[in-house]
N, C-alpha and C positions, 0 to 999 in steps of 0.2 A: 370466422372465429376471432374474438378479440382477447388478447392476453395482456395482463399488467404485472410486471415485476416490480416489487417495492424493496428499496434499499435506501435508507436515509442516513447511513453511517458515514464515516469519515473517508478521507482520500484514499487510503490503502484498502479499506474494506470495499469501497465501491469498484476499484480495479479487480478485485478477487471475484466479482460477480460476472465479469465479462465472459468467461468460458461457459457459463450456464446460458447466457444469451446466445452464444454461437450454437449451442446444442438445441435450444428452443427453436431457433430459425431452421436448422437442418431437419428437425423433426416435424415442424409445422411451417413448411415454405410458403403457404399462402396465408397465414395468419397475419392479423395486424398485432403487432408486438409493441407494447410501450413500456418505458421505464419511468418510475417515480423516484426522483433522486433530490438531493439537496441542491438548491439553486447556485450556491457558491461553487459547486463542482461540475457546472454544465460543461466546461471545457473538456472533461474527461469522456463524456458520452454522447454529446450532440451529433457528432459525426459517426457514431458507431454504426456500421454497415448492417447490422443485424437488427436494428431497431426501425420501426416506422414513425415513432414519436417519443419525445421526451417530455414529461410532466414534471415541472420543477416546483418545489415548495421552498419558500423563504423561512427556514426554520428559526432563524435569529432575528427576523424582520417582521414583515406584515402579517405572516401566518402564525406568529408566536403569541396568539391570543385566543381565547376560546371562541368568541364569536367568528373570528376569521377562520379558525380551524374547522368550525362547523361548516361554514360556507364552502371550504375546501373540499370536505367530505361530499357535499352536494354536487360539487364539480365533477368528482370522481364518479358519483353515482350516475350522472348525466351521460357518461361515456358508455354505460351499459356493458361492462366487461363480462365475458363468458367465464374467464379464469383469472383469479388473482393469486399470485405466488408471493408470499411475504418472506423475504430473505433478511430480515432484521427484527430481531426479538427484543424490542422495547415497547413502551406503551403507546407511543405516538404512531409507529409503524403498524403495530397490532390493531389499533383502533381504526386506522384507515383501511386495513384490510377487511377487518370485521363488519364495518359499515359501509363497504363499497357497493353493495347490491349486487355483487356478482353471482352467477349460478353456481360457481364453485370457488371455494376459498381454501387454500392450502399453505403450508409452510410452518414458520416458527411463530410462536405466539406466547404472550404473557397469559397466565391463568385467567385473568379477569375477561379476556375476549376469546379464549379458546372455544367456548360453547358455540360460538358463531362461525367457526371454521369447520369445514368438511373433514379435513385431516390435519393434525398437528404433528410435527416431527421434532425430535431433539437436535440441538446443534452441538455435536461432539467436539467441535473445534474450540468452543468456548469453555473457559475455566469455570469451575463450580466451587463455591464456598459451602462446605458441609460442617454443620455443627455437631461436635462430639463431646458431650458434657459441657464443660466450661471453655473448651477450645473450639476454635473454628479451623478446620482443615482445608487448605487450598489444593484443589486438584485440577491440574492444568488439562487443556483439551488434548485429545489423542488423534485427531484427524485433520488434515489439512482443510482449510476453509473452502477451497474450491471443490474438493471431493465431498464435503458435507453438502454443498448445494447440488451437486450431481445426485446425491442420495434423494434429495427432495424431489427432484425431476423424475427420478425412477419410481419412487414409492407413491407419488401423489398426482403425477401429471401424465401418466401413460407414456413416458419416454422409454424407449427400449434400447437405443443406440446412444452413446456418448460421443461427441465430437469435440475433443479437447485441443483447441489451437493455442493454449496458453493464454496469458494475459494479453489483451488487445486495446489499443488506443490509437484513434486516427486523428490527424491534424489537417488543416487546410493547406493548399499549395502556397498560399500567401504567408502563413505563419512559418512554414518550412523555410521559405526564402528569407524572411525577415530574421529568423534564428540564425540561419547560416551566415547572413551578412554581419550579424552581432559578433559571432564567433570569429570570422574573418578579419574584422576590423580590430578585434581585441588580441587575436593570437597568430594571425596569418596561417601558415601551414603547420604549426607546431602540434604535437601530440599533446592532448590535455586530459588530465584527470579531474573530474568533477567531485566536489566534496559537498556532503550534507551532513552537518554536525548537530542539528537540532532534532528534537524528539518530543512527542507530547508528555512523555514521563521523564522525570529526573533520572529514574533508574535505567532508562534506555540509552542514555548519553554516555558515550565514551569520553574521557577527560580531555578538555579542549587543549591542554598542553601536548597531549598525545597526538592530536590532529595536527598541532602546529609543527611538530617534529617531522611528522609525515610529509607535510607540505615541503618543509625545508629540504628534506632528502629528494624529494621528486624534482624540485626546482634545480637542485645541485646536479641531478642526472640529466637535465635538459628538457624537462617535462613543463608544460604550463599547468597551472593549478587554478580552478575556478571555484569559488565558494558560492553555493546556491542556498536555497531555503527561503522561507517566507518572511514576512515583516517581523514576526514574532522572534525571529532568530538573530536579528541584526545586533543585539547587545552581545550575545554569546560569540558571534562570529568576530565582532570587534575585539572581544577579549581573547580569542584565539589567535587573531592576526597580531595582536600586540606581543605574544609570546614567541613569535617567529623571528629568526635571525635574518631572514631574508624578506621581510616584509615590504621592502622598497623595490624588489625585483619587478622588472617589466613583464616577467612571466606570471605574475600573480594578479588576478582580477577578482573583484568582489561583485557579484550580482545579487546578493541576498535582498529579497523583497522587491526585486525589479521586474520579475517575470510572472506572466500568467501561467496557468497550468499548461496551456498548449505551448507556450514559448519555452517552458521547462522541458517538455517532451522534444521539441524541435532542437533545442541546444544539446540535450543529451545525445541526439542522433550524431552530433559532430565530435563527441569525446571518445576516449578509447577505454575509460574505465571510471566506475563510480564507487567512491569510497564513502559508506553511508551508515548511518544508525538504522535500527528497525523503525521504519517510519513510512508515511504515505509516499514521499518521494522515491523510496526504495522500490515500491511496487510500480510506480510509473516508470523507473529505470528497467525493471523487468520487461514491462510491456514494450519498451523501446529497444530491447534486445542488447543493452550494453552490459558488459561483464561487471560483476558486483562483488565487492568484499564488504561484509557487514559484520557487526559485533552484536551479540544477543546477551543482555544481562538479565533483567527481570522477565523478558519475553519467553513464552513457552515456544520452543522450536517447532514441534509437530503441527501446530495449527497455522503458522504464519510465516514459514521460511520463504526466502525468495524462490518463486516457482519457476526455476530455470536451472538446468543441470550444470551449465558452465559457471554458476555463481558459488561463491564460498561464504559460509556462515562460521564464525569463530565464536565459541562459547566457553566460559569458565567453568572449572569443576567445582565451584562453590557449593557447599551441601544445602544452601537455601535456594540455589537456582532450580527452576524459576519460581519466583515468589509472586509475581503478578502485581507488586505493590508499586504505586507511583513514587513514594518517597521511601528511601532506605531507612529501616528502623536501627540499624547497626551504627555503632558510634566508633570514633578513633580511627584507627588504621583499618578497621573492618568495614567502615562506611563505604558503600559502593565497591566493595572488594571484587564482585563479580565482574566489574568493568575495569577497575584498576589493575587487576591481574592478567588482563589481555595486553601484552607488551607491544610496543611499537615494533620491535624485532620481528615478532611473530606476524603481525599484520603486514609489514612490508614484505616478509617472505612471500606471502600469498598474493600480494599486490604485484610484485615482479613476476611471479609465476603466470599470473594472467596476462600481463603485458607481454610476456614472452610468447605465450600461447596464441594471443589475438593480436593486440597491438595496432588494430586498425579502428577508425571511427566506427561507432556502433551501426550505423546505416550501411556500411559495407560487410558487416559480418553475417553470414548465412544463417538463417533461423532454422533451429533443428526442432520439428514438431515431435511431441511424444516424449522428450526427455525433460523432465521437469523436477526431479528430485535433486536439490542442490547438494553440494558437498559440505558436510558438517565436521568441523574441526574441533575437538576437545583439546584444550591446551596441553595435557600431558602427552597427547598423540602427535603434537605439532613438530 
């Protein structure tokens, strides 16, 4: 039996597919299981032990043209899959599934392609925009994305037993050694807190001045601080560091834009805590078992909280939370109030709580399977 799973979404979304891959492998131990994903995210999945193959599409490159896309469809058809499971409800993924030529096609689909599916299921993790008269009402998702993917496997793939090992990511021994060397050369034996301050939406970003204050506090307490993130985050990290009073400390290092995704994972293995926005790196951190403190502004909590019970999510009681908007429409003091009202004092309270409870490099912390509901803190309850 040949099975293809499709997910062409972003970094965090792809990590949230990994429990479904584990469940498929356990239920179909002799099947050939392949994953179709975005080429730029290959580091996340190429060494996944539940896969026989990774098929990579260059979404923003050579495959981003109709003739190339059609050619890619024929490449998929040539594989003669028995079952295609689409876990990404957009036009491109839906088309690839619909025209895959598989004997059975299931999962999420855009309406234009759903007639070619054998079974289409809703994705209750994704927000909906419902028009009511002249207004559009935002309804956030109600189920974690991992559990929604499990629902697809139960309802459409004959899966009877779920094997939930949480989020998983494997890296090579060479990358692990390289990442450890970078860490040791930079920090020696210090305990280090990793920071990820970027996010795809403005409304997911905690103020950089708040991150700067947290970094100063940690350095004063003897911790190392490592700024991570991608090349797109360099400018905001520079702005954040400029606001620090201890920006010249030898316990501060900036790696923003310098790591591959595999190196990011290997580096997090050496750190003791990850202070991060709701972002793709947050979910990589979950997969690497590092304790996490995160702040949610526009993001709906039920669908995308960090999938690990030791992690802490802090959210604001603003009446517009969660709005799901990329840019805050409020002005003046109310602009980004959902993030501004999450104070440094509250965040550091939980940072130190986790450092006290764990305080070891992530690679040394025992992984607890089955405990995936993170702790959610609403500010009045903090």
